[in-house]
C-alpha positions in Angstrom: -13.2 50.1 -6.6 -14.5 48.3 -3.8 -12.5 45.0 -3.5 -14.2 42.5 -1.0 -10.4 41.3 -0.6 -11.6 37.9 1.9 -13.5 36.8 -1.5 -10.3 37.6 -3.5 -7.8 35.6 -1.2 -10.5 32.8 -1.1 -10.7 32.3 -4.4 -7.3 32.2 -5.2 -6.6 29.8 -2.3 -9.3 27.6 -3.6 -7.9 28.0 -7.5 -3.9 27.0 -6.1 -5.5 24.2 -4.0 -7.6 22.9 -7.2 -5.2 21.0 -8.7 -3.7 19.7 -5.4 -7.0 18.5 -4.5 -7.7 16.8 -8.1 -4.6 15.2 -7.5 -5.7 13.6 -4.3 -8.7 12.4 -5.6 -7.1 11.1 -8.8 -4.2 9.4 -7.2 -7.5 8.0 -4.4 -9.2 6.7 -7.5 -6.1 4.6 -8.4 -5.6 3.0 -5.4 -9.1 2.1 -4.9 -9.0 0.7 -8.6 -5.8 -1.4 -8.0 -7.4 -2.3 -4.6 -10.8 -3.7 -6.8 -8.6 -5.4 -9.3 -6.4 -7.2 -6.1 -9.2 -8.1 -4.9 -10.6 -9.8 -7.7 -7.6 -11.2 -9.3 -7.4 -13.1 -6.1 -10.6 -14.1 -5.6 -10.1 -15.8 -8.8 -7.2 -17.5 -8.0 -8.5 -18.8 -4.7 -11.7 -20.0 -5.6 -13.4 -18.6 -2.8 -16.6 -19.8 -1.6 -19.0 -17.2 -0.2 -18.3 -18.0 3.5 -14.4 -18.3 3.0 -14.8 -15.0 0.9 -16.6 -13.8 4.2 -14.1 -14.8 6.3 -11.3 -13.8 4.2 -11.2 -11.0 3.3 -11.3 -8.7 6.4 -8.4 -10.6 7.3 -6.1 -9.6 4.4 -7.5 -6.2 4.4 -6.6 -5.9 7.9 -3.0 -8.2 7.2 -2.3 -5.5 3.6 -2.9 -2.4 5.5 -0.3 -3.5 7.9 2.2 -4.7 5.5 1.5 -1.4 3.5 2.5 0.7 6.7 5.8 -1.4 7.4 6.8 -0.8 3.7 5.6 2.9 3.8 8.3 3.3 6.9 11.2 1.2 5.0 11.0 3.2 1.6 10.9 6.7 4.2 14.4 5.4 5.7 15.4 3.9 2.6 15.2 7.3 0.8 16.7 9.2 3.6 19.8 6.9 3.0 20.0 8.2 -0.5 20.7 11.5 0.5 24.8 12.1 -0.1 24.6 14.3 2.7 23.9 11.8 5.2 26.3 11.3 8.4 27.5 7.9 8.8 26.4 7.6 11.9 22.5 8.7 10.8 22.8 6.1 8.3 23.9 3.4 10.8 20.9 3.9 12.6 18.3 4.0 9.6 20.4 1.1 8.3 19.1 -0.4 11.8 16.0 1.0 11.7 15.2 -1.3 8.9 16.5 -4.1 9.8 14.0 -3.9 12.5 11.1 -3.3 10.3 12.0 -6.2 8.4 11.8 -8.0 11.3 8.7 -7.1 12.0 7.4 -7.6 8.3 8.7 -10.9 8.5 6.6 -11.5 12.2 3.3 -10.1 10.4 4.1 -13.2 7.8 4.1 -15.4 10.0 1.1 -14.0 12.3 -1.0 -13.8 9.4 0.2 -17.2 8.2 -1.7 -18.8 11.0 -4.8 -16.4 10.5 -4.8 -17.6 6.9 -4.5 -21.5 7.7 -7.4 -21.1 10.0 -9.9 -19.9 6.8 -8.1 -21.2 4.0 -6.2 -24.6 2.9 -2.6 -25.0 2.7 -2.9 -24.8 -1.2 -5.4 -21.9 -1.0 -2.5 -20.0 0.8 0.4 -21.1 -1.1 -1.9 -19.4 -4.0 -2.3 -16.7 -2.2 1.0 -15.6 -2.2 1.9 -17.0 -5.8 -1.4 -14.2 -6.7 0.3 -11.6 -5.1 3.5 -11.4 -6.8 1.8 -12.3 -10.3 -0.6 -9.1 -9.2 2.5 -6.8 -9.0 4.0 -8.5 -12.1 0.6 -7.2 -14.0 0.5 -4.2 -12.8 3.9 -3.4 -13.6 3.6 -4.2 -16.6 0.2 -2.0 -17.3 2.1 0.9 -16.1 5.2 0.4 -18.5 2.3 -0.1 -21.2 1.2 3.4 -20.3 
């Protein structure tokens, strides 16, 4: 029998890789759904007119992206801290790094508050922050129901 090992290895690799690709696509689809839901939720709560929406969403998406990256970094350090084998020196270093990331998050909040106030009135900005908290509660409730 004449086996074409390149095709066999390629097929095997594809079969092994396919589930992880599917999970990645599924996860991205879920992220897209959550993002769309967030946009709809906040848009409804802020009563944005078309001109405000056109100015607001690029700024908000930039803010959200930066905020998400900071929170991701904090989670990385927190997950390292959960290890029972972590040294006290590394734990101390991680705690200092987390504090620095939180400070960076606070500076980001201040910066974008000013930028939001150039687009929205103070009541809308307040509603934005309230809507973000409420949206998280809605998402968590849906996850718990599933």
